[in-house]
C-alpha positions as CSV (number, residue, x, y, z in Angstrom):
1,M,-37.9,25.5,-36.1
2,E,-36.6,24.3,-32.7
3,D,-33.2,26.3,-33.5
4,L,-35.7,29.2,-34.3
5,K,-37.7,29.2,-31.1
6,K,-34.2,28.7,-28.8
7,K,-32.9,31.3,-30.6
8,M,-35.9,33.7,-30.3
9,S,-35.6,32.5,-26.5
10,A,-32.4,33.4,-25.8
11,D,-33.1,36.7,-27.5
12,M,-35.9,37.7,-24.9
13,N,-33.4,36.4,-22.3
14,D,-31.2,39.3,-23.4
15,K,-33.4,42.0,-23.6
16,E,-34.7,41.4,-19.9
17,I,-30.7,41.5,-18.3
18,V,-30.6,45.1,-16.7
19,F,-27.1,44.5,-15.0
20,S,-24.8,42.0,-15.4
21,K,-21.1,41.2,-13.5
22,S,-19.0,38.4,-14.3
23,I,-16.5,36.7,-11.9
24,K,-13.9,34.9,-13.5
25,A,-12.1,31.7,-11.0
26,G,-10.2,29.6,-12.4
27,K,-12.0,27.4,-14.2
28,R,-15.5,28.7,-13.6
29,I,-17.2,32.1,-14.4
30,Y,-20.0,33.2,-12.4
31,Y,-22.6,35.5,-13.5
32,L,-24.6,37.8,-11.8
33,D,-27.5,39.0,-14.0
34,V,-30.8,41.2,-12.5
35,K,-33.1,40.6,-14.7
36,K,-36.8,42.1,-14.9
37,N,-39.9,39.0,-15.1
38,R,-43.1,40.1,-17.1
39,K,-44.3,42.2,-14.0
40,D,-41.2,44.4,-14.5
41,E,-40.1,43.3,-10.9
42,M,-36.2,42.5,-10.7
43,F,-34.6,39.4,-9.8
44,L,-30.9,38.0,-9.3
45,A,-29.9,35.0,-11.6
46,I,-26.8,33.4,-10.7
47,T,-24.9,30.9,-13.0
48,E,-21.7,29.0,-12.7
49,S,-20.3,28.2,-16.0
50,K,-17.5,25.3,-15.7
51,K,-15.4,24.9,-18.4
52,V,-15.0,20.7,-19.3
53,I,-12.5,19.6,-21.7
54,T,-13.3,16.0,-22.6
55,G,-10.7,13.5,-24.9
56,E,-7.3,14.3,-25.5
57,G,-5.0,16.1,-28.2
58,D,-7.1,16.6,-31.5
59,D,-10.5,14.1,-30.2
60,S,-10.9,16.9,-27.3
61,Q,-13.7,18.7,-27.0
62,V,-14.7,21.8,-24.9
63,S,-18.3,22.4,-23.3
64,F,-19.7,24.3,-20.6
65,E,-21.7,23.1,-17.4
66,K,-24.0,25.3,-16.4
67,H,-26.2,25.5,-13.1
68,K,-28.6,28.8,-12.3
69,I,-30.1,30.1,-9.1
70,F,-32.8,32.3,-9.1
71,L,-32.9,34.5,-6.1
72,Y,-36.2,37.3,-5.9
73,R,-36.1,40.1,-3.6
74,E,-38.1,39.1,-1.1
75,D,-35.2,36.4,-0.5
76,F,-32.3,38.6,-0.4
77,Q,-31.8,39.2,3.6
78,K,-32.2,35.7,4.4
79,F,-30.1,34.5,1.5
80,M,-27.1,37.3,2.7
81,A,-27.6,36.0,6.1
82,G,-27.2,32.4,5.3
83,L,-24.1,32.9,2.9
84,E,-22.4,35.0,5.4
85,E,-23.1,32.7,8.0
86,A,-21.6,30.3,5.9
87,V,-18.8,31.9,4.9
88,N,-17.8,32.8,8.4
89,F,-18.0,29.2,9.3
90,I,-15.6,28.4,6.8
91,E,-12.8,30.4,7.3
92,C,-13.4,30.0,11.3
93,S,-13.0,26.1,10.6
94,D,-9.9,27.2,8.3
95,A,-8.4,29.8,11.2
96,N,-9.3,26.9,13.7
97,E,-7.5,24.5,11.3
98,Y,-4.5,26.4,11.3
99,I,-4.3,27.2,15.1
100,A,-4.8,23.6,15.7
101,R,-1.7,22.7,13.3
102,L,0.2,24.9,15.0
103,N,-0.6,24.0,18.1
104,T,0.5,20.6,17.5
105,E,3.2,21.2,16.1
106,A,4.2,23.8,19.0
107,D,3.5,20.6,21.1
108,E,5.3,18.3,19.1
109,E,8.6,21.1,19.2
110,S,7.7,21.2,23.3
111,E,7.9,17.6,23.3
112,Q,11.2,17.0,21.6
113,K,12.7,19.8,23.5
114,A,11.7,18.5,27.0
115,I,13.1,14.7,25.3
116,E,16.3,16.5,24.6
117,E,16.4,18.2,27.7
118,A,16.1,15.1,29.5
119,R,18.6,12.9,27.4
120,E,21.3,16.2,28.4
121,N,20.2,15.9,32.3
122,K,20.7,11.9,32.0
123,L,23.6,12.3,30.8
124,E,24.7,15.3,32.7
125,S,24.1,12.6,35.6
126,E,25.7,9.6,34.1
127,I,29.0,11.9,33.5
128,K,28.6,13.3,37.2
129,I,28.2,9.6,38.3
130,D,31.0,8.7,36.6
131,I,33.3,11.0,37.6
132,D,32.3,10.3,41.4
133,F,33.3,6.8,41.5
């Protein structure tokens, strides 16, 4: 009886999907489903499905971890603004990290060149001194 209820519930949920888009990303799949509620209002259901393998060899089992977020029309703008801000932060942080790394490498190269030039100048002056004597 429980299985029948679950199946009927799944069938009901499938009927309320009016648009669906899946995004494959490595071991994860993201589903963007536009659904209608009982009042005929649309909302977005975002599902992350991650493949999980337990055990090894013949004893391995595959299952899927699922996480859902329901996003309603009145929250779209705030959610998108927050998402854009978070993505920009990550991209800028990555860019800043990259630039900092380049600057560090450039500083190390400059420092190394300065040390080499100083050594060469010292050797030249020592040679001159040796020649002068």
